PyMOL commands that place a pseudoatom at each C-alpha (Angstrom):
pseudoatom trace, name=CA, resn=MET, resi=1, chain=A, elem=C, hetatm=0, pos=[-22.397, 13.668, 171.552]
pseudoatom trace, name=CA, resn=ASN, resi=2, chain=A, elem=C, hetatm=0, pos=[-22.560, 17.465, 170.141]
pseudoatom trace, name=CA, resn=LYS, resi=3, chain=A, elem=C, hetatm=0, pos=[-23.417, 19.736, 172.798]
pseudoatom trace, name=CA, resn=VAL, resi=4, chain=A, elem=C, hetatm=0, pos=[-26.100, 22.368, 171.861]
pseudoatom trace, name=CA, resn=LEU, resi=5, chain=A, elem=C, hetatm=0, pos=[-24.355, 25.978, 171.182]
pseudoatom trace, name=CA, resn=ARG, resi=6, chain=A, elem=C, hetatm=0, pos=[-26.341, 29.039, 172.194]
pseudoatom trace, name=CA, resn=THR, resi=7, chain=A, elem=C, hetatm=0, pos=[-26.457, 31.100, 168.648]
pseudoatom trace, name=CA, resn=THR, resi=8, chain=A, elem=C, hetatm=0, pos=[-24.558, 34.442, 169.137]
pseudoatom trace, name=CA, resn=HIS, resi=9, chain=A, elem=C, hetatm=0, pos=[-24.229, 37.039, 166.165]
pseudoatom trace, name=CA, resn=VAL, resi=10, chain=A, elem=C, hetatm=0, pos=[-21.450, 39.746, 166.449]
pseudoatom trace, name=CA, resn=VAL, resi=11, chain=A, elem=C, hetatm=0, pos=[-20.015, 42.140, 164.003]
pseudoatom trace, name=CA, resn=THR, resi=12, chain=A, elem=C, hetatm=0, pos=[-16.438, 42.384, 163.361]
pseudoatom trace, name=CA, resn=CYS, resi=13, chain=A, elem=C, hetatm=0, pos=[-15.031, 45.878, 161.934]
pseudoatom trace, name=CA, resn=PHE, resi=14, chain=A, elem=C, hetatm=0, pos=[-12.114, 46.464, 159.833]
pseudoatom trace, name=CA, resn=LEU, resi=15, chain=A, elem=C, hetatm=0, pos=[-11.235, 49.795, 160.108]
pseudoatom trace, name=CA, resn=GLN, resi=16, chain=A, elem=C, hetatm=0, pos=[-8.673, 50.889, 157.403]
pseudoatom trace, name=CA, resn=ARG, resi=17, chain=A, elem=C, hetatm=0, pos=[-6.643, 53.678, 156.862]
pseudoatom trace, name=CA, resn=THR, resi=18, chain=A, elem=C, hetatm=0, pos=[-5.454, 54.715, 153.198]
pseudoatom trace, name=CA, resn=ASP, resi=19, chain=A, elem=C, hetatm=0, pos=[-3.444, 57.683, 154.079]
pseudoatom trace, name=CA, resn=LEU, resi=20, chain=A, elem=C, hetatm=0, pos=[-0.188, 55.264, 154.306]
pseudoatom trace, name=CA, resn=ASP, resi=21, chain=A, elem=C, hetatm=0, pos=[2.151, 53.863, 152.031]
pseudoatom trace, name=CA, resn=GLN, resi=22, chain=A, elem=C, hetatm=0, pos=[-0.288, 50.789, 151.827]
pseudoatom trace, name=CA, resn=PRO, resi=23, chain=A, elem=C, hetatm=0, pos=[-3.542, 50.213, 152.786]
pseudoatom trace, name=CA, resn=GLN, resi=24, chain=A, elem=C, hetatm=0, pos=[-3.321, 49.215, 157.214]
pseudoatom trace, name=CA, resn=ILE, resi=25, chain=A, elem=C, hetatm=0, pos=[-6.023, 47.849, 159.366]
pseudoatom trace, name=CA, resn=LEU, resi=26, chain=A, elem=C, hetatm=0, pos=[-6.897, 48.510, 162.531]
pseudoatom trace, name=CA, resn=LEU, resi=27, chain=A, elem=C, hetatm=0, pos=[-5.801, 45.651, 165.417]
pseudoatom trace, name=CA, resn=VAL, resi=28, chain=A, elem=C, hetatm=0, pos=[-6.945, 46.115, 168.916]
pseudoatom trace, name=CA, resn=GLN, resi=29, chain=A, elem=C, hetatm=0, pos=[-5.459, 43.409, 171.783]
pseudoatom trace, name=CA, resn=ARG, resi=30, chain=A, elem=C, hetatm=0, pos=[-8.364, 42.452, 173.588]
pseudoatom trace, name=CA, resn=SER, resi=31, chain=A, elem=C, hetatm=0, pos=[-8.469, 43.404, 177.458]
pseudoatom trace, name=CA, resn=GLN, resi=32, chain=A, elem=C, hetatm=0, pos=[-8.775, 40.994, 180.450]
pseudoatom trace, name=CA, resn=ARG, resi=33, chain=A, elem=C, hetatm=0, pos=[-11.880, 42.791, 181.314]
pseudoatom trace, name=CA, resn=VAL, resi=34, chain=A, elem=C, hetatm=0, pos=[-14.260, 41.372, 177.752]
pseudoatom trace, name=CA, resn=GLY, resi=35, chain=A, elem=C, hetatm=0, pos=[-15.842, 37.919, 178.198]
pseudoatom trace, name=CA, resn=SER, resi=36, chain=A, elem=C, hetatm=0, pos=[-13.581, 35.951, 175.929]
pseudoatom trace, name=CA, resn=TYR, resi=37, chain=A, elem=C, hetatm=0, pos=[-10.379, 35.802, 174.233]
pseudoatom trace, name=CA, resn=HIS, resi=38, chain=A, elem=C, hetatm=0, pos=[-8.297, 37.864, 176.256]
pseudoatom trace, name=CA, resn=GLN, resi=39, chain=A, elem=C, hetatm=0, pos=[-5.031, 39.510, 174.927]
pseudoatom trace, name=CA, resn=HIS, resi=40, chain=A, elem=C, hetatm=0, pos=[-5.813, 38.102, 171.252]
pseudoatom trace, name=CA, resn=TRP, resi=41, chain=A, elem=C, hetatm=0, pos=[-6.010, 40.908, 168.589]
pseudoatom trace, name=CA, resn=ALA, resi=42, chain=A, elem=C, hetatm=0, pos=[-9.221, 41.755, 166.961]
pseudoatom trace, name=CA, resn=GLY, resi=43, chain=A, elem=C, hetatm=0, pos=[-10.952, 44.284, 164.744]
pseudoatom trace, name=CA, resn=ILE, resi=44, chain=A, elem=C, hetatm=0, pos=[-13.521, 46.130, 166.581]
pseudoatom trace, name=CA, resn=SER, resi=45, chain=A, elem=C, hetatm=0, pos=[-16.294, 43.636, 167.534]
pseudoatom trace, name=CA, resn=GLY, resi=46, chain=A, elem=C, hetatm=0, pos=[-19.176, 42.907, 169.712]
pseudoatom trace, name=CA, resn=PHE, resi=47, chain=A, elem=C, hetatm=0, pos=[-22.462, 41.096, 170.009]
pseudoatom trace, name=CA, resn=VAL, resi=48, chain=A, elem=C, hetatm=0, pos=[-25.342, 42.277, 168.196]
pseudoatom trace, name=CA, resn=GLU, resi=49, chain=A, elem=C, hetatm=0, pos=[-28.120, 43.427, 170.627]
pseudoatom trace, name=CA, resn=PRO, resi=50, chain=A, elem=C, hetatm=0, pos=[-31.712, 42.267, 170.217]
pseudoatom trace, name=CA, resn=GLY, resi=51, chain=A, elem=C, hetatm=0, pos=[-33.511, 44.659, 167.590]
pseudoatom trace, name=CA, resn=VAL, resi=52, chain=A, elem=C, hetatm=0, pos=[-30.452, 45.611, 166.084]
pseudoatom trace, name=CA, resn=THR, resi=53, chain=A, elem=C, hetatm=0, pos=[-29.547, 45.135, 162.426]
pseudoatom trace, name=CA, resn=PRO, resi=54, chain=A, elem=C, hetatm=0, pos=[-25.828, 44.069, 162.152]
pseudoatom trace, name=CA, resn=ASP, resi=55, chain=A, elem=C, hetatm=0, pos=[-25.275, 47.229, 160.494]
pseudoatom trace, name=CA, resn=GLU, resi=56, chain=A, elem=C, hetatm=0, pos=[-26.397, 49.457, 163.230]
pseudoatom trace, name=CA, resn=GLN, resi=57, chain=A, elem=C, hetatm=0, pos=[-24.440, 47.382, 165.565]
pseudoatom trace, name=CA, resn=ALA, resi=58, chain=A, elem=C, hetatm=0, pos=[-21.102, 48.176, 163.496]
pseudoatom trace, name=CA, resn=LEU, resi=59, chain=A, elem=C, hetatm=0, pos=[-21.761, 51.800, 163.965]
pseudoatom trace, name=CA, resn=VAL, resi=60, chain=A, elem=C, hetatm=0, pos=[-22.321, 51.391, 167.706]
pseudoatom trace, name=CA, resn=GLU, resi=61, chain=A, elem=C, hetatm=0, pos=[-19.360, 49.232, 168.225]
pseudoatom trace, name=CA, resn=ILE, resi=62, chain=A, elem=C, hetatm=0, pos=[-17.277, 51.744, 166.339]
pseudoatom trace, name=CA, resn=ARG, resi=63, chain=A, elem=C, hetatm=0, pos=[-18.268, 54.626, 168.217]
pseudoatom trace, name=CA, resn=GLU, resi=64, chain=A, elem=C, hetatm=0, pos=[-17.840, 53.199, 171.662]
pseudoatom trace, name=CA, resn=GLU, resi=65, chain=A, elem=C, hetatm=0, pos=[-14.552, 51.417, 171.060]
pseudoatom trace, name=CA, resn=THR, resi=66, chain=A, elem=C, hetatm=0, pos=[-12.720, 53.708, 169.197]
pseudoatom trace, name=CA, resn=GLY, resi=67, chain=A, elem=C, hetatm=0, pos=[-14.435, 57.506, 170.043]
pseudoatom trace, name=CA, resn=LEU, resi=68, chain=A, elem=C, hetatm=0, pos=[-15.113, 57.810, 166.286]
pseudoatom trace, name=CA, resn=ASN, resi=69, chain=A, elem=C, hetatm=0, pos=[-18.660, 59.138, 165.281]
pseudoatom trace, name=CA, resn=VAL, resi=70, chain=A, elem=C, hetatm=0, pos=[-20.363, 58.041, 161.869]
pseudoatom trace, name=CA, resn=ASP, resi=71, chain=A, elem=C, hetatm=0, pos=[-19.011, 60.745, 159.471]
pseudoatom trace, name=CA, resn=GLN, resi=72, chain=A, elem=C, hetatm=0, pos=[-15.887, 59.835, 160.714]
pseudoatom trace, name=CA, resn=VAL, resi=73, chain=A, elem=C, hetatm=0, pos=[-16.134, 56.354, 159.108]
pseudoatom trace, name=CA, resn=HIS, resi=74, chain=A, elem=C, hetatm=0, pos=[-17.502, 55.283, 155.616]
pseudoatom trace, name=CA, resn=LEU, resi=75, chain=A, elem=C, hetatm=0, pos=[-18.502, 51.669, 154.884]
pseudoatom trace, name=CA, resn=LEU, resi=76, chain=A, elem=C, hetatm=0, pos=[-16.798, 50.217, 151.843]
pseudoatom trace, name=CA, resn=ARG, resi=77, chain=A, elem=C, hetatm=0, pos=[-18.418, 46.372, 152.129]
pseudoatom trace, name=CA, resn=ARG, resi=78, chain=A, elem=C, hetatm=0, pos=[-20.096, 44.374, 154.127]
pseudoatom trace, name=CA, resn=GLY, resi=79, chain=A, elem=C, hetatm=0, pos=[-19.067, 40.534, 153.808]
pseudoatom trace, name=CA, resn=GLY, resi=80, chain=A, elem=C, hetatm=0, pos=[-20.920, 37.561, 153.853]
pseudoatom trace, name=CA, resn=VAL, resi=81, chain=A, elem=C, hetatm=0, pos=[-21.451, 35.518, 157.574]
pseudoatom trace, name=CA, resn=VAL, resi=82, chain=A, elem=C, hetatm=0, pos=[-18.397, 33.782, 158.758]
pseudoatom trace, name=CA, resn=GLU, resi=83, chain=A, elem=C, hetatm=0, pos=[-19.369, 30.681, 161.311]
pseudoatom trace, name=CA, resn=HIS, resi=84, chain=A, elem=C, hetatm=0, pos=[-17.264, 29.695, 164.286]
pseudoatom trace, name=CA, resn=ARG, resi=85, chain=A, elem=C, hetatm=0, pos=[-18.341, 26.935, 166.463]
pseudoatom trace, name=CA, resn=ASP, resi=86, chain=A, elem=C, hetatm=0, pos=[-16.465, 27.012, 170.196]
pseudoatom trace, name=CA, resn=GLU, resi=87, chain=A, elem=C, hetatm=0, pos=[-17.528, 24.227, 172.287]
pseudoatom trace, name=CA, resn=GLU, resi=88, chain=A, elem=C, hetatm=0, pos=[-15.696, 25.538, 174.835]
pseudoatom trace, name=CA, resn=LEU, resi=89, chain=A, elem=C, hetatm=0, pos=[-17.239, 29.201, 175.656]
pseudoatom trace, name=CA, resn=GLY, resi=90, chain=A, elem=C, hetatm=0, pos=[-20.701, 26.832, 174.010]
pseudoatom trace, name=CA, resn=ARG, resi=91, chain=A, elem=C, hetatm=0, pos=[-21.488, 29.282, 171.418]
pseudoatom trace, name=CA, resn=HIS, resi=92, chain=A, elem=C, hetatm=0, pos=[-22.184, 29.007, 167.361]
pseudoatom trace, name=CA, resn=PHE, resi=93, chain=A, elem=C, hetatm=0, pos=[-20.937, 32.017, 166.428]
pseudoatom trace, name=CA, resn=TYR, resi=94, chain=A, elem=C, hetatm=0, pos=[-22.298, 34.083, 163.475]
pseudoatom trace, name=CA, resn=ILE, resi=95, chain=A, elem=C, hetatm=0, pos=[-19.631, 36.821, 162.714]
pseudoatom trace, name=CA, resn=HIS, resi=96, chain=A, elem=C, hetatm=0, pos=[-20.721, 39.596, 160.473]
pseudoatom trace, name=CA, resn=PRO, resi=97, chain=A, elem=C, hetatm=0, pos=[-17.313, 41.277, 159.050]
pseudoatom trace, name=CA, resn=PHE, resi=98, chain=A, elem=C, hetatm=0, pos=[-17.270, 45.093, 157.725]
pseudoatom trace, name=CA, resn=LEU, resi=99, chain=A, elem=C, hetatm=0, pos=[-14.512, 47.084, 156.271]
pseudoatom trace, name=CA, resn=PHE, resi=100, chain=A, elem=C, hetatm=0, pos=[-14.778, 51.009, 156.776]
pseudoatom trace, name=CA, resn=LEU, resi=101, chain=A, elem=C, hetatm=0, pos=[-12.336, 53.517, 155.652]
pseudoatom trace, name=CA, resn=VAL, resi=102, chain=A, elem=C, hetatm=0, pos=[-11.375, 55.573, 158.204]
pseudoatom trace, name=CA, resn=LEU, resi=103, chain=A, elem=C, hetatm=0, pos=[-11.697, 59.267, 157.757]
pseudoatom trace, name=CA, resn=ALA, resi=104, chain=A, elem=C, hetatm=0, pos=[-10.203, 60.547, 161.026]
pseudoatom trace, name=CA, resn=PRO, resi=105, chain=A, elem=C, hetatm=0, pos=[-7.391, 57.622, 162.056]
pseudoatom trace, name=CA, resn=GLU, resi=106, chain=A, elem=C, hetatm=0, pos=[-5.650, 60.548, 164.552]
pseudoatom trace, name=CA, resn=GLU, resi=107, chain=A, elem=C, hetatm=0, pos=[-8.905, 60.583, 166.383]
pseudoatom trace, name=CA, resn=ILE, resi=108, chain=A, elem=C, hetatm=0, pos=[-9.337, 57.158, 167.382]
pseudoatom trace, name=CA, resn=ARG, resi=109, chain=A, elem=C, hetatm=0, pos=[-9.522, 56.783, 171.314]
pseudoatom trace, name=CA, resn=LEU, resi=110, chain=A, elem=C, hetatm=0, pos=[-9.817, 52.963, 172.760]
pseudoatom trace, name=CA, resn=ASP, resi=111, chain=A, elem=C, hetatm=0, pos=[-12.027, 52.283, 175.238]
pseudoatom trace, name=CA, resn=TRP, resi=112, chain=A, elem=C, hetatm=0, pos=[-11.967, 49.499, 178.121]
pseudoatom trace, name=CA, resn=GLU, resi=113, chain=A, elem=C, hetatm=0, pos=[-12.093, 46.584, 175.831]
pseudoatom trace, name=CA, resn=ALA, resi=114, chain=A, elem=C, hetatm=0, pos=[-9.051, 46.904, 174.347]
pseudoatom trace, name=CA, resn=THR, resi=115, chain=A, elem=C, hetatm=0, pos=[-5.454, 47.514, 175.691]
pseudoatom trace, name=CA, resn=GLU, resi=116, chain=A, elem=C, hetatm=0, pos=[-3.579, 48.259, 172.496]
pseudoatom trace, name=CA, resn=MET, resi=117, chain=A, elem=C, hetatm=0, pos=[-3.991, 49.257, 168.892]
pseudoatom trace, name=CA, resn=ARG, resi=118, chain=A, elem=C, hetatm=0, pos=[-1.809, 48.931, 165.806]
pseudoatom trace, name=CA, resn=TRP, resi=119, chain=A, elem=C, hetatm=0, pos=[-2.061, 49.619, 162.576]
pseudoatom trace, name=CA, resn=VAL, resi=120, chain=A, elem=C, hetatm=0, pos=[-1.099, 46.528, 160.116]
pseudoatom trace, name=CA, resn=LYS, resi=121, chain=A, elem=C, hetatm=0, pos=[-1.043, 45.496, 156.796]
pseudoatom trace, name=CA, resn=PRO, resi=122, chain=A, elem=C, hetatm=0, pos=[-3.235, 42.695, 156.127]
pseudoatom trace, name=CA, resn=ALA, resi=123, chain=A, elem=C, hetatm=0, pos=[-0.848, 40.410, 155.024]
pseudoatom trace, name=CA, resn=GLU, resi=124, chain=A, elem=C, hetatm=0, pos=[0.377, 40.393, 158.286]
pseudoatom trace, name=CA, resn=LEU, resi=125, chain=A, elem=C, hetatm=0, pos=[-2.564, 39.138, 160.056]
pseudoatom trace, name=CA, resn=SER, resi=126, chain=A, elem=C, hetatm=0, pos=[-1.327, 35.595, 160.538]
pseudoatom trace, name=CA, resn=SER, resi=127, chain=A, elem=C, hetatm=0, pos=[1.372, 36.947, 162.845]
pseudoatom trace, name=CA, resn=TYR, resi=128, chain=A, elem=C, hetatm=0, pos=[-0.778, 37.660, 165.412]
pseudoatom trace, name=CA, resn=GLN, resi=129, chain=A, elem=C, hetatm=0, pos=[-2.845, 35.438, 168.096]
pseudoatom trace, name=CA, resn=THR, resi=130, chain=A, elem=C, hetatm=0, pos=[-6.185, 36.411, 166.617]
pseudoatom trace, name=CA, resn=VAL, resi=131, chain=A, elem=C, hetatm=0, pos=[-9.759, 35.955, 168.009]
pseudoatom trace, name=CA, resn=PRO, resi=132, chain=A, elem=C, hetatm=0, pos=[-10.962, 32.481, 165.966]
pseudoatom trace, name=CA, resn=LYS, resi=133, chain=A, elem=C, hetatm=0, pos=[-11.623, 32.998, 161.889]
pseudoatom trace, name=CA, resn=LEU, resi=134, chain=A, elem=C, hetatm=0, pos=[-10.358, 36.772, 162.149]
pseudoatom trace, name=CA, resn=SER, resi=135, chain=A, elem=C, hetatm=0, pos=[-8.565, 36.113, 158.675]
pseudoatom trace, name=CA, resn=GLU, resi=136, chain=A, elem=C, hetatm=0, pos=[-11.541, 34.413, 157.279]
pseudoatom trace, name=CA, resn=ALA, resi=137, chain=A, elem=C, hetatm=0, pos=[-13.523, 37.624, 158.254]
pseudoatom trace, name=CA, resn=TYR, resi=138, chain=A, elem=C, hetatm=0, pos=[-11.347, 39.723, 156.688]
pseudoatom trace, name=CA, resn=GLU, resi=139, chain=A, elem=C, hetatm=0, pos=[-11.433, 38.036, 153.479]
pseudoatom trace, name=CA, resn=ALA, resi=140, chain=A, elem=C, hetatm=0, pos=[-14.966, 37.675, 153.529]
pseudoatom trace, name=CA, resn=ALA, resi=141, chain=A, elem=C, hetatm=0, pos=[-15.205, 41.744, 154.208]
pseudoatom trace, name=CA, resn=ILE, resi=142, chain=A, elem=C, hetatm=0, pos=[-12.498, 42.317, 151.615]
pseudoatom trace, name=CA, resn=LYS, resi=143, chain=A, elem=C, hetatm=0, pos=[-14.726, 40.333, 148.900]
pseudoatom trace, name=CA, resn=GLY, resi=144, chain=A, elem=C, hetatm=0, pos=[-18.090, 41.697, 149.823]
pseudoatom trace, name=CA, resn=GLU, resi=145, chain=A, elem=C, hetatm=0, pos=[-21.540, 39.673, 149.976]
for i in range(1, 145): cmd.bond("trace and resi %d" % i, "trace and resi %d" % (i + 1))
show_as sticks, trace
zoom trace
């Protein structure tokens, strides 16, 4: 019998920089202090709070986790929702993916949620131990709604 999973909406923001030889996206390694997927690599992400739209939450997470302000990023695309069922956590995740251009990558300052950051080529995503469905979320963000 399937266990009832708690519906959980999250945002995942892919921050892209284009000032290098090839576009790269930011991956952050989740700390032991976050609720799940410790040490896994992820985009900038977080729960969508009640009464807040995913678009608004995306900007909140970027500000909290990187220190970047709204004028230091530019929304390129919003992707279609990617679903992930995690029986162990008892959650049915609805991932809202976003692709942002970072205008000031040198200004990024990580908060407590991540221990490390790396700029990687999107094709390298598969060589990292990532949170579930990160590659699918990235593809959705690239494709757009």
